C-alpha positions in Angstrom: 190.3 97.1 132.6 193.5 97.9 130.9 194.4 102.0 131.0 197.5 103.6 129.4 198.7 106.9 131.0 201.6 108.8 129.3 203.4 111.2 131.7 204.6 113.9 130.0 207.1 117.0 131.1 210.2 118.6 130.6 213.7 117.8 131.5 214.2 117.1 135.4 210.3 118.0 136.2 210.1 114.4 137.5 208.7 111.8 135.1 210.6 108.8 135.9 210.1 109.7 139.6 206.4 109.4 139.7 206.0 107.2 137.3 207.6 104.9 139.5 205.6 105.8 142.4 202.2 105.3 140.8 203.2 102.3 139.6 203.8 101.4 143.2 200.6 102.1 144.1 198.3 101.3 141.1 199.7 98.1 139.7 201.1 99.4 136.5 204.0 98.5 134.2 206.4 101.2 133.7 207.7 101.9 130.2 210.6 104.4 130.4 212.6 106.3 127.9 215.0 104.2 125.2 218.1 103.3 126.9 219.8 102.6 124.1 222.8 104.3 122.8 222.1 106.7 119.9 224.7 106.2 117.2 224.6 109.7 115.4 224.7 111.7 119.3 228.4 112.5 119.2 227.8 113.4 115.5 225.0 115.6 116.2 226.6 117.2 118.8 229.3 118.3 116.4 227.4 118.8 114.2 223.2 119.7 115.0 222.1 120.8 111.5 223.2 118.0 109.2 222.3 115.2 112.4 219.3 115.8 113.5 217.0 114.6 111.2 219.0 111.1 111.8 219.2 111.6 115.6 215.4 112.2 115.8 214.7 109.7 113.3 216.5 107.0 115.8 214.8 108.4 118.7 211.3 108.4 116.9 212.0 104.8 115.9 212.6 103.5 119.4 209.6 105.4 120.9 207.2 103.6 118.3 208.9 100.2 119.5 208.3 101.0 122.9 204.4 102.1 121.9 203.9 98.9 120.6 205.1 97.0 123.0 203.0 98.8 126.1 199.9 98.6 123.5 200.4 94.5 123.7 201.0 94.4 127.4 198.1 92.7 128.9 197.7 95.1 132.4 197.9 98.6 132.9 200.8 100.7 131.5 202.5 104.2 132.6 205.4 105.5 129.9 207.8 108.0 130.4 207.7 110.7 127.6 205.6 109.7 125.2 206.1 109.4 121.1 204.2 112.7 120.9 206.8 114.6 122.7 209.4 113.4 120.4 208.1 114.9 117.7 205.7 118.0 118.9 208.5 119.3 121.2 211.8 118.1 120.5 212.3 118.0 117.0 210.2 121.2 116.9 212.5 122.7 118.6 215.2 122.0 116.4 213.6 123.0 113.3 212.8 126.3 115.0 215.9 127.4 116.2 217.3 126.2 112.5 219.1 122.6 114.1 217.5 121.2 111.1 216.3 122.0 107.5 212.5 122.3 106.5 212.9 119.8 104.2 214.4 117.2 107.1 211.9 118.6 109.2 208.7 118.1 106.7 210.0 114.4 105.7 209.6 113.8 109.6 206.7 115.2 110.1 205.2 113.5 107.6 206.1 110.0 109.2 205.6 110.8 112.2 201.9 111.8 111.7 201.8 108.6 109.3 202.7 106.3 112.3 200.4 108.5 115.0 197.5 107.9 112.8 197.9 103.9 113.4 198.9 104.2 117.4 196.3 104.0 120.0 196.1 106.9 121.9 197.2 107.0 125.9 193.6 107.5 127.8 195.6 110.1 130.3 198.3 112.1 129.5 199.6 113.8 133.1 201.1 116.8 132.2 203.8 118.0 135.0 204.2 121.3 135.0 207.8 123.4 136.4 209.5 126.8 136.5 212.7 126.6 134.9 214.7 127.8 138.8 212.5 124.3 140.0 213.9 122.4 136.9 217.2 123.7 137.7 217.3 122.6 141.3 216.3 119.3 140.5 218.7 118.8 137.6 221.0 119.5 140.0 219.9 117.0 143.1 220.3 114.5 140.4 223.5 115.4 139.0 223.7 114.3 135.7 227.2 114.9 133.9 225.4 115.1 130.5 222.8 117.5 131.7 225.1 119.6 133.4 225.6 122.2 130.5 221.9 122.4 130.2 221.1 126.3 129.5 218.1 128.2 131.8 217.1 129.5 127.8 216.5 126.1 126.9 214.5 124.7 129.0 212.6 128.2 129.3 212.5 127.8 125.0 211.0 124.5 125.7 208.8 124.6 128.9 206.7 127.3 125.8 206.6 124.6 123.1 205.1 122.3 125.9 202.5 124.8 126.9 201.4 124.8 123.2 201.7 121.8 122.5 199.1 120.8 125.7 197.1 123.7 125.1 196.3 121.5 121.5 196.5 117.9 122.5 193.3 116.5 121.5 193.7 112.8 121.8 192.9 112.2 125.3 192.4 113.8 128.2 195.3 116.1 130.0 195.6 116.0 134.0 197.8 119.2 134.4 200.0 119.0 137.7 201.7 122.1 139.0 205.1 120.3 140.4 206.5 123.6 141.5 203.3 123.4 144.9 203.5 119.9 144.1 206.3 117.7 145.9 205.4 114.2 145.8 208.7 112.9 146.6 209.4 115.0 150.1 205.2 114.4 151.2 203.0 111.5 150.8 199.8 113.9 151.1 201.0 115.2 147.2 201.1 111.9 146.2 197.9 110.7 147.2 196.3 113.8 145.8 198.0 113.5 142.4 196.9 109.8 142.3 193.7 110.7 143.3 192.9 112.7 140.5 194.7 110.1 138.1 192.1 107.5 139.5 189.1 110.2 139.0 189.9 112.1 136.3 190.4 109.8 133.6 187.7 112.1 131.3 188.5 115.9 130.4 191.1 118.4 131.2 191.9 119.0 134.9 194.6 121.0 137.0 195.5 119.4 140.4 194.2 122.0 143.1 195.2 121.8 146.5 193.9 123.7 149.5 196.4 125.2 152.4 194.9 123.3 154.9 196.3 119.8 153.1 199.1 121.0 152.2 199.5 122.0 155.9 198.4 118.1 156.5 201.5 117.3 155.0 
């Protein structure tokens, strides 16, 4: 039976890596974040208040297209960051930081909610939770130029918004993975624990827990 899984989490938490690893093990097709360059991004960084709405509409449109493509795919799929995060985390943060006007945010939210009502939700969201020090460490390891200026305060603010969003997310079950403790890249046993939870917990909310004995066997 086809399954639709979305992997959610803050910048640098390891979403793409986990998507790739799960796809290799469970024979799923991955759907990653849009690679098309945002034509508004340069203007956005020069004047966020004037261009945040345009930029977020661009991201929403591309995320919607990806969502439609994965729904049409016959086999099981895993998505790297969902359409819900664009609105509930990143657009919300822009508005909260006065980088998007109330008028633009209201219009954006209205469009997002209308689209979301027509989208089949995932069967499971895997939420990767990590502290700011872990995020900064992993961001540094992947060494992307455009991420070098990301401030710890920004990541902390996004973490808070993510936690609030996931707490109130009800469209499907959520599997919360403590990414500070589980290094699924370095330890195959940690990956096994996550995959087992994914297979077993496609209903209800659950947080990955592993015993000291299990950790010592990695």
